[in-house]
Backbone atoms as SQL, in Angstrom:
CREATE TABLE atoms (id INTEGER PRIMARY KEY, chain TEXT, resi INTEGER, resn TEXT, atom TEXT, x REAL, y REAL, z REAL);
INSERT INTO atoms VALUES
  (1, 'A', 1, 'MET', 'N', 5.078, 9.416, -80.333),
  (2, 'A', 1, 'MET', 'CA', 3.743, 8.937, -79.813),
  (3, 'A', 1, 'MET', 'C', 3.613, 7.412, -80.125),
  (4, 'A', 2, 'ASN', 'N', 3.136, 6.779, -79.034),
  (5, 'A', 2, 'ASN', 'CA', 2.783, 5.405, -79.126),
  (6, 'A', 2, 'ASN', 'C', 1.601, 5.103, -79.737),
  (7, 'A', 3, 'SER', 'N', 1.522, 4.107, -80.528),
  (8, 'A', 3, 'SER', 'CA', 0.074, 3.484, -81.079),
  (9, 'A', 3, 'SER', 'C', -0.171, 2.165, -80.481),
  (10, 'A', 4, 'TYR', 'N', -1.552, 2.090, -80.186),
  (11, 'A', 4, 'TYR', 'CA', -1.905, 0.696, -79.496),
  (12, 'A', 4, 'TYR', 'C', -3.099, 0.127, -80.312),
  (13, 'A', 5, 'PHE', 'N', -3.086, -1.113, -80.579),
  (14, 'A', 5, 'PHE', 'CA', -4.186, -1.728, -81.071),
  (15, 'A', 5, 'PHE', 'C', -5.076, -2.441, -79.995),
  (16, 'A', 6, 'CYS', 'N', -6.372, -1.860, -80.033),
  (17, 'A', 6, 'CYS', 'CA', -7.297, -2.450, -79.099),
  (18, 'A', 6, 'CYS', 'C', -8.445, -2.955, -79.760),
  (19, 'A', 7, 'ASP', 'N', -8.996, -4.064, -79.215),
  (20, 'A', 7, 'ASP', 'CA', -10.399, -4.624, -79.680),
  (21, 'A', 7, 'ASP', 'C', -11.441, -3.893, -79.324),
  (22, 'A', 8, 'GLY', 'N', -11.386, -3.123, -78.222),
  (23, 'A', 8, 'GLY', 'CA', -12.694, -2.524, -77.775),
  (24, 'A', 8, 'GLY', 'C', -12.455, -1.868, -76.441),
  (25, 'A', 9, 'LEU', 'N', -13.544, -1.225, -75.996),
  (26, 'A', 9, 'LEU', 'CA', -13.574, -0.429, -74.597),
  (27, 'A', 9, 'LEU', 'C', -14.287, -1.597, -73.685),
  (28, 'A', 10, 'LYS', 'N', -13.377, -1.642, -72.615),
  (29, 'A', 10, 'LYS', 'CA', -13.714, -2.631, -71.619),
  (30, 'A', 10, 'LYS', 'C', -14.586, -2.013, -70.420),
  (31, 'A', 11, 'GLU', 'N', -14.132, -0.885, -69.921),
  (32, 'A', 11, 'GLU', 'CA', -14.970, -0.347, -68.999),
  (33, 'A', 11, 'GLU', 'C', -14.666, 1.282, -68.901),
  (34, 'A', 12, 'VAL', 'N', -15.734, 1.966, -68.378),
  (35, 'A', 12, 'VAL', 'CA', -15.547, 3.411, -68.158),
  (36, 'A', 12, 'VAL', 'C', -15.982, 3.831, -66.865),
  (37, 'A', 13, 'THR', 'N', -15.018, 4.433, -66.023),
  (38, 'A', 13, 'THR', 'CA', -15.248, 4.979, -64.702),
  (39, 'A', 13, 'THR', 'C', -15.042, 6.471, -64.679),
  (40, 'A', 14, 'ILE', 'N', -16.032, 6.919, -64.098),
  (41, 'A', 14, 'ILE', 'CA', -16.059, 8.409, -63.875),
  (42, 'A', 14, 'ILE', 'C', -15.889, 8.782, -62.311),
  (43, 'A', 15, 'LEU', 'N', -14.879, 9.597, -62.100),
  (44, 'A', 15, 'LEU', 'CA', -14.695, 9.953, -60.559),
  (45, 'A', 15, 'LEU', 'C', -13.924, 11.240, -60.588),
  (46, 'A', 16, 'ASN', 'N', -14.588, 12.190, -59.754),
  (47, 'A', 16, 'ASN', 'CA', -14.037, 13.543, -59.533),
  (48, 'A', 16, 'ASN', 'C', -13.824, 14.310, -60.834),
  (49, 'A', 17, 'GLY', 'N', -14.912, 14.199, -61.695),
  (50, 'A', 17, 'GLY', 'CA', -14.806, 14.932, -63.028),
  (51, 'A', 17, 'GLY', 'C', -13.826, 14.526, -64.210),
  (52, 'A', 18, 'VAL', 'N', -13.188, 13.281, -63.777),
  (53, 'A', 18, 'VAL', 'CA', -12.485, 12.651, -64.822),
  (54, 'A', 18, 'VAL', 'C', -13.018, 11.211, -65.134),
  (55, 'A', 19, 'ALA', 'N', -12.982, 10.902, -66.371),
  (56, 'A', 19, 'ALA', 'CA', -13.410, 9.619, -66.984),
  (57, 'A', 19, 'ALA', 'C', -12.259, 8.908, -67.418),
  (58, 'A', 20, 'ARG', 'N', -12.233, 7.586, -66.961),
  (59, 'A', 20, 'ARG', 'CA', -11.162, 6.838, -67.285),
  (60, 'A', 20, 'ARG', 'C', -11.626, 5.599, -68.127),
  (61, 'A', 21, 'LEU', 'N', -11.185, 5.628, -69.517),
  (62, 'A', 21, 'LEU', 'CA', -11.685, 4.701, -70.438),
  (63, 'A', 21, 'LEU', 'C', -10.663, 3.565, -70.485),
  (64, 'A', 22, 'GLU', 'N', -11.033, 2.354, -70.183),
  (65, 'A', 22, 'GLU', 'CA', -10.054, 1.372, -70.240),
  (66, 'A', 22, 'GLU', 'C', -10.253, 0.432, -71.561),
  (67, 'A', 23, 'PHE', 'N', -9.312, 0.242, -72.447),
  (68, 'A', 23, 'PHE', 'CA', -9.463, -0.463, -73.587),
  (69, 'A', 23, 'PHE', 'C', -8.669, -1.685, -73.484),
  (70, 'A', 24, 'HIS', 'N', -9.309, -2.762, -74.281),
  (71, 'A', 24, 'HIS', 'CA', -8.712, -4.001, -74.186),
  (72, 'A', 24, 'HIS', 'C', -8.318, -4.679, -75.478),
  (73, 'A', 25, 'ARG', 'N', -7.567, -5.631, -75.430),
  (74, 'A', 25, 'ARG', 'CA', -7.345, -6.480, -76.557),
  (75, 'A', 25, 'ARG', 'C', -7.758, -7.913, -76.350),
  (76, 'A', 26, 'LEU', 'N', -7.925, -8.737, -77.296),
  (77, 'A', 26, 'LEU', 'CA', -8.184, -10.083, -77.224),
  (78, 'A', 26, 'LEU', 'C', -6.775, -10.767, -77.540),
  (79, 'A', 27, 'GLN', 'N', -6.562, -11.842, -76.721),
  (80, 'A', 27, 'GLN', 'CA', -5.486, -12.824, -77.115),
  (81, 'A', 27, 'GLN', 'C', -5.951, -14.104, -76.566),
  (82, 'A', 28, 'PRO', 'N', -5.061, -15.155, -77.363),
  (83, 'A', 28, 'PRO', 'CA', -5.424, -16.679, -76.981),
  (84, 'A', 28, 'PRO', 'C', -5.360, -16.772, -75.488),
  (85, 'A', 29, 'ALA', 'N', -6.294, -17.617, -74.934),
  (86, 'A', 29, 'ALA', 'CA', -6.231, -17.975, -73.502),
  (87, 'A', 29, 'ALA', 'C', -5.117, -18.962, -73.302),
  (88, 'A', 30, 'ASN', 'N', -4.869, -19.945, -74.263),
  (89, 'A', 30, 'ASN', 'CA', -3.856, -20.811, -74.013),
  (90, 'A', 30, 'ASN', 'C', -3.061, -20.579, -75.183),
  (91, 'A', 31, 'PRO', 'N', -1.901, -19.781, -75.410),
  (92, 'A', 31, 'PRO', 'CA', -1.122, -19.469, -76.523),
  (93, 'A', 31, 'PRO', 'C', -0.545, -20.699, -77.126),
  (94, 'A', 32, 'GLY', 'N', -0.084, -21.785, -76.364),
  (95, 'A', 32, 'GLY', 'CA', 0.436, -23.009, -77.080),
  (96, 'A', 32, 'GLY', 'C', -0.583, -23.987, -77.594),
  (97, 'A', 33, 'GLY', 'N', -1.799, -23.864, -77.021),
  (98, 'A', 33, 'GLY', 'CA', -2.763, -24.816, -77.272),
  (99, 'A', 33, 'GLY', 'C', -3.539, -24.458, -78.631),
  (100, 'A', 34, 'SER', 'N', -4.357, -25.479, -78.967),
  (101, 'A', 34, 'SER', 'CA', -5.078, -25.470, -80.239),
  (102, 'A', 34, 'SER', 'C', -6.562, -24.957, -80.030),
  (103, 'A', 35, 'ASP', 'N', -6.800, -24.637, -78.788),
  (104, 'A', 35, 'ASP', 'CA', -8.365, -24.162, -78.733),
  (105, 'A', 35, 'ASP', 'C', -8.443, -22.850, -79.135),
  (106, 'A', 36, 'SER', 'N', -9.737, -22.407, -79.314),
  (107, 'A', 36, 'SER', 'CA', -9.973, -20.921, -79.911),
  (108, 'A', 36, 'SER', 'C', -10.471, -20.054, -78.882),
  (109, 'A', 37, 'GLU', 'N', -10.300, -20.490, -77.602),
  (110, 'A', 37, 'GLU', 'CA', -10.704, -19.466, -76.448),
  (111, 'A', 37, 'GLU', 'C', -9.789, -18.363, -76.420),
  (112, 'A', 38, 'VAL', 'N', -10.668, -17.133, -76.172),
  (113, 'A', 38, 'VAL', 'CA', -9.672, -15.913, -76.024),
  (114, 'A', 38, 'VAL', 'C', -9.936, -15.270, -74.781),
  (115, 'A', 39, 'GLN', 'N', -9.162, -14.470, -74.396),
  (116, 'A', 39, 'GLN', 'CA', -9.144, -13.702, -73.012),
  (117, 'A', 39, 'GLN', 'C', -8.943, -12.199, -73.319),
  (118, 'A', 40, 'SER', 'N', -9.766, -11.425, -72.535),
  (119, 'A', 40, 'SER', 'CA', -9.445, -9.904, -72.569),
  (120, 'A', 40, 'SER', 'C', -8.446, -9.437, -71.644),
  (121, 'A', 41, 'VAL', 'N', -7.587, -8.690, -72.266),
  (122, 'A', 41, 'VAL', 'CA', -6.329, -8.074, -71.525),
  (123, 'A', 41, 'VAL', 'C', -6.432, -6.642, -71.571),
  (124, 'A', 42, 'SER', 'N', -6.209, -5.949, -70.327),
  (125, 'A', 42, 'SER', 'CA', -6.400, -4.513, -70.463),
  (126, 'A', 42, 'SER', 'C', -4.943, -4.062, -71.342),
  (127, 'A', 43, 'GLU', 'N', -5.248, -3.058, -72.057),
  (128, 'A', 43, 'GLU', 'CA', -4.056, -2.666, -72.863),
  (129, 'A', 43, 'GLU', 'C', -3.600, -1.171, -72.612),
  (130, 'A', 44, 'LEU', 'N', -4.735, -0.384, -72.322),
  (131, 'A', 44, 'LEU', 'CA', -4.444, 1.110, -72.307),
  (132, 'A', 44, 'LEU', 'C', -5.632, 1.743, -71.401),
  (133, 'A', 45, 'VAL', 'N', -5.405, 2.693, -70.641),
  (134, 'A', 45, 'VAL', 'CA', -6.291, 3.632, -69.872),
  (135, 'A', 45, 'VAL', 'C', -6.063, 5.005, -70.375),
  (136, 'A', 46, 'VAL', 'N', -7.150, 5.571, -70.802),
  (137, 'A', 46, 'VAL', 'CA', -7.061, 6.996, -71.175),
  (138, 'A', 46, 'VAL', 'C', -7.949, 7.739, -70.193),
  (139, 'A', 47, 'ALA', 'N', -7.546, 8.824, -69.689),
  (140, 'A', 47, 'ALA', 'CA', -8.158, 9.685, -68.646),
  (141, 'A', 47, 'ALA', 'C', -8.495, 11.033, -69.400),
  (142, 'A', 48, 'LEU', 'N', -9.716, 11.409, -69.376),
  (143, 'A', 48, 'LEU', 'CA', -10.158, 12.745, -69.928),
  (144, 'A', 48, 'LEU', 'C', -11.224, 13.250, -69.077),
  (145, 'A', 49, 'PRO', 'N', -10.998, 14.518, -68.959),
  (146, 'A', 49, 'PRO', 'CA', -12.060, 15.487, -68.263),
  (147, 'A', 49, 'PRO', 'C', -13.380, 15.267, -68.823),
  (148, 'A', 50, 'LEU', 'N', -14.342, 15.361, -68.237),
  (149, 'A', 50, 'LEU', 'CA', -15.822, 15.138, -68.783),
  (150, 'A', 50, 'LEU', 'C', -16.122, 15.857, -70.069),
  (151, 'A', 51, 'GLN', 'N', -15.638, 17.258, -70.184),
  (152, 'A', 51, 'GLN', 'CA', -15.825, 17.956, -71.191),
  (153, 'A', 51, 'GLN', 'C', -15.097, 17.374, -72.428),
  (154, 'A', 52, 'GLY', 'N', -14.041, 16.556, -72.291),
  (155, 'A', 52, 'GLY', 'CA', -13.235, 15.920, -73.476),
  (156, 'A', 52, 'GLY', 'C', -14.233, 14.659, -73.822),
  (157, 'A', 53, 'VAL', 'N', -14.700, 14.144, -72.766),
  (158, 'A', 53, 'VAL', 'CA', -15.724, 12.854, -73.183),
  (159, 'A', 53, 'VAL', 'C', -16.607, 13.343, -73.987),
  (160, 'A', 54, 'LEU', 'N', -17.450, 14.479, -73.802),
  (161, 'A', 54, 'LEU', 'CA', -18.547, 14.983, -74.451),
  (162, 'A', 54, 'LEU', 'C', -18.237, 15.303, -75.740),
  (163, 'A', 55, 'GLN', 'N', -17.132, 15.921, -76.069),
  (164, 'A', 55, 'GLN', 'CA', -16.476, 16.280, -77.247),
  (165, 'A', 55, 'GLN', 'C', -16.213, 14.995, -78.099),
  (166, 'A', 56, 'THR', 'N', -15.533, 13.926, -77.548),
  (167, 'A', 56, 'THR', 'CA', -15.379, 12.678, -78.121),
  (168, 'A', 56, 'THR', 'C', -16.497, 11.960, -78.641),
  (169, 'A', 57, 'LEU', 'N', -17.500, 11.983, -77.794),
  (170, 'A', 57, 'LEU', 'CA', -18.879, 11.290, -78.182),
  (171, 'A', 57, 'LEU', 'C', -19.381, 12.076, -79.456),
  (172, 'A', 58, 'SER', 'N', -19.474, 13.357, -79.399),
  (173, 'A', 58, 'SER', 'CA', -19.859, 14.146, -80.408),
  (174, 'A', 58, 'SER', 'C', -19.255, 13.772, -81.897),
  (175, 'A', 59, 'ILE', 'N', -17.805, 13.649, -81.842),
  (176, 'A', 59, 'ILE', 'CA', -17.034, 13.154, -82.990),
  (177, 'A', 59, 'ILE', 'C', -17.299, 11.866, -83.316),
  (178, 'A', 60, 'LEU', 'N', -17.498, 10.926, -82.347),
  (179, 'A', 60, 'LEU', 'CA', -17.847, 9.517, -82.665),
  (180, 'A', 60, 'LEU', 'C', -19.114, 9.454, -83.249),
  (181, 'A', 61, 'GLU', 'N', -20.198, 10.212, -82.806),
  (182, 'A', 61, 'GLU', 'CA', -21.412, 10.168, -83.506),
  (183, 'A', 61, 'GLU', 'C', -21.338, 10.483, -84.987),
  (184, 'A', 62, 'GLN', 'N', -20.558, 11.532, -85.283),
  (185, 'A', 62, 'GLN', 'CA', -20.576, 11.989, -86.439),
  (186, 'A', 62, 'GLN', 'C', -19.667, 10.906, -87.402),
  (187, 'A', 63, 'VAL', 'N', -18.737, 10.135, -86.978),
  (188, 'A', 63, 'VAL', 'CA', -18.261, 9.058, -87.488),
  (189, 'A', 63, 'VAL', 'C', -19.083, 8.014, -87.914),
  (190, 'A', 64, 'ARG', 'N', -19.925, 7.618, -86.861),
  (191, 'A', 64, 'ARG', 'CA', -21.004, 6.579, -86.945),
  (192, 'A', 64, 'ARG', 'C', -21.951, 6.997, -87.967),
  (193, 'A', 65, 'ALA', 'N', -22.371, 8.291, -88.101),
  (194, 'A', 65, 'ALA', 'CA', -23.309, 8.644, -88.994),
  (195, 'A', 65, 'ALA', 'C', -22.525, 8.384, -90.519),
  (196, 'A', 66, 'ARG', 'N', -21.460, 8.923, -90.531),
  (197, 'A', 66, 'ARG', 'CA', -20.854, 8.600, -91.929),
  (198, 'A', 66, 'ARG', 'C', -20.579, 7.171, -92.219),
  (199, 'A', 67, 'LEU', 'N', -20.265, 6.296, -91.452),
  (200, 'A', 67, 'LEU', 'CA', -20.219, 4.834, -91.584),
  (201, 'A', 67, 'LEU', 'C', -21.548, 4.295, -92.011),
  (202, 'A', 68, 'VAL', 'N', -22.573, 4.545, -91.422),
  (203, 'A', 68, 'VAL', 'CA', -23.992, 4.312, -91.987),
  (204, 'A', 68, 'VAL', 'C', -24.318, 4.708, -93.148),
  (205, 'A', 69, 'GLN', 'N', -24.010, 5.991, -93.390),
  (206, 'A', 69, 'GLN', 'CA', -24.436, 6.376, -94.787),
  (207, 'A', 69, 'GLN', 'C', -23.508, 5.842, -95.824),
  (208, 'A', 70, 'ASP', 'N', -22.304, 5.503, -95.490),
  (209, 'A', 70, 'ASP', 'CA', -21.440, 4.951, -96.625),
  (210, 'A', 70, 'ASP', 'C', -21.874, 3.405, -96.748),
  (211, 'A', 71, 'GLU', 'N', -22.264, 2.812, -95.884),
  (212, 'A', 71, 'GLU', 'CA', -22.781, 1.400, -95.959),
  (213, 'A', 71, 'GLU', 'C', -24.034, 1.445, -96.757),
  (214, 'A', 72, 'ARG', 'N', -25.048, 2.256, -96.552),
  (215, 'A', 72, 'ARG', 'CA', -26.237, 2.503, -97.407),
  (216, 'A', 72, 'ARG', 'C', -25.871, 2.698, -98.770),
  (217, 'A', 73, 'ALA', 'N', -24.872, 3.473, -99.117),
  (218, 'A', 73, 'ALA', 'CA', -24.583, 3.964, -100.394),
  (219, 'A', 73, 'ALA', 'C', -24.038, 2.752, -101.131),
  (220, 'A', 74, 'ARG', 'N', -23.040, 1.864, -100.469),
  (221, 'A', 74, 'ARG', 'CA', -22.476, 0.654, -101.079),
  (222, 'A', 74, 'ARG', 'C', -23.603, -0.373, -101.346),
  (223, 'A', 75, 'ARG', 'N', -24.613, -0.540, -100.510),
  (224, 'A', 75, 'ARG', 'CA', -25.435, -1.682, -100.771),
  (225, 'A', 75, 'ARG', 'C', -26.931, -1.353, -100.481),
  (226, 'A', 76, 'PRO', 'N', -27.382, -0.582, -101.528),
  (227, 'A', 76, 'PRO', 'CA', -28.957, -0.111, -101.211),
  (228, 'A', 76, 'PRO', 'C', -29.893, -1.269, -101.343),
  (229, 'A', 77, 'GLU', 'N', -29.710, -2.384, -101.871),
  (230, 'A', 77, 'GLU', 'CA', -30.485, -3.521, -101.819),
  (231, 'A', 77, 'GLU', 'C', -30.526, -4.336, -100.488),
  (232, 'A', 78, 'ALA', 'N', -29.376, -4.330, -99.804),
  (233, 'A', 78, 'ALA', 'CA', -29.343, -4.862, -98.504),
  (234, 'A', 78, 'ALA', 'C', -30.324, -4.206, -97.590),
  (235, 'A', 79, 'GLU', 'N', -30.448, -2.825, -97.667),
  (236, 'A', 79, 'GLU', 'CA', -31.226, -1.995, -96.794),
  (237, 'A', 79, 'GLU', 'C', -32.848, -2.560, -97.034),
  (238, 'A', 80, 'GLY', 'N', -33.261, -2.764, -98.305),
  (239, 'A', 80, 'GLY', 'CA', -34.514, -3.348, -98.381),
  (240, 'A', 80, 'GLY', 'C', -34.803, -4.538, -97.885),
  (241, 'A', 81, 'ALA', 'N', -33.770, -5.473, -97.955),
  (242, 'A', 81, 'ALA', 'CA', -33.800, -6.793, -97.506),
  (243, 'A', 81, 'ALA', 'C', -33.913, -6.831, -95.917),
  (244, 'A', 82, 'ALA', 'N', -33.187, -5.932, -95.354),
  (245, 'A', 82, 'ALA', 'CA', -33.140, -5.891, -93.825),
  (246, 'A', 82, 'ALA', 'C', -34.408, -5.389, -93.504),
  (247, 'A', 83, 'GLN', 'N', -35.151, -4.302, -93.913),
  (248, 'A', 83, 'GLN', 'CA', -36.241, -3.850, -93.792),
  (249, 'A', 83, 'GLN', 'C', -37.336, -4.885, -93.777),
  (250, 'A', 84, 'SER', 'N', -37.445, -5.747, -94.709),
  (251, 'A', 84, 'SER', 'CA', -38.477, -6.813, -94.774),
  (252, 'A', 84, 'SER', 'C', -38.172, -7.921, -93.841),
  (253, 'A', 85, 'ALA', 'N', -37.030, -8.154, -93.442),
  (254, 'A', 85, 'ALA', 'CA', -36.749, -8.907, -92.441),
  (255, 'A', 85, 'ALA', 'C', -37.193, -8.787, -90.970),
  (256, 'A', 86, 'ARG', 'N', -37.015, -7.497, -90.763),
  (257, 'A', 86, 'ARG', 'CA', -37.537, -6.711, -89.460),
  (258, 'A', 86, 'ARG', 'C', -39.055, -6.901, -89.460),
  (259, 'A', 87, 'SER', 'N', -39.834, -6.831, -90.667),
  (260, 'A', 87, 'SER', 'CA', -41.224, -6.767, -90.567),
  (261, 'A', 87, 'SER', 'C', -41.878, -7.871, -90.274),
  (262, 'A', 88, 'ARG', 'N', -41.174, -8.982, -90.277),
  (263, 'A', 88, 'ARG', 'CA', -41.917, -10.207, -90.011),
  (264, 'A', 88, 'ARG', 'C', -41.124, -11.050, -88.876),
  (265, 'A', 89, 'SER', 'N', -42.086, -11.613, -88.223),
  (266, 'A', 89, 'SER', 'CA', -41.822, -12.516, -86.914),
  (267, 'A', 89, 'SER', 'C', -40.765, -13.701, -87.309),
  (268, 'A', 90, 'PRO', 'N', -39.744, -14.026, -86.606),
  (269, 'A', 90, 'PRO', 'CA', -38.737, -15.019, -86.780),
  (270, 'A', 90, 'PRO', 'C', -39.580, -16.354, -86.512),
  (271, 'A', 91, 'ASN', 'N', -40.760, -16.239, -85.876),
  (272, 'A', 91, 'ASN', 'CA', -41.408, -17.511, -85.383),
  (273, 'A', 91, 'ASN', 'C', -42.280, -17.941, -86.497),
  (274, 'A', 92, 'PHE', 'N', -42.535, -17.243, -87.554),
  (275, 'A', 92, 'PHE', 'CA', -43.408, -17.709, -88.549),
  (276, 'A', 92, 'PHE', 'C', -42.684, -17.583, -89.839),
  (277, 'A', 93, 'THR', 'N', -42.561, -18.623, -90.723),
  (278, 'A', 93, 'THR', 'CA', -41.905, -18.497, -91.958),
  (279, 'A', 93, 'THR', 'C', -42.849, -18.785, -93.181);
């Protein structure tokens, strides 16, 4: 089995009951240069039936919930600071 590193999901196309998920990676726009610009390059396309997409979304939602819970468990004081920052307008200090 091949493994691919991808930076994110670039596009999702649904056609005839099949979802095509196009993943991308970021690479330097000018490999020999010193600038920090990057470009998105398609790395992998995964085709799934719609039922598979729904199952995948369900699993990813569970992973997301665990990540949120783990982050709260690690930094409970940060949650309070984030709440107070959301309760005031950035226009007034």
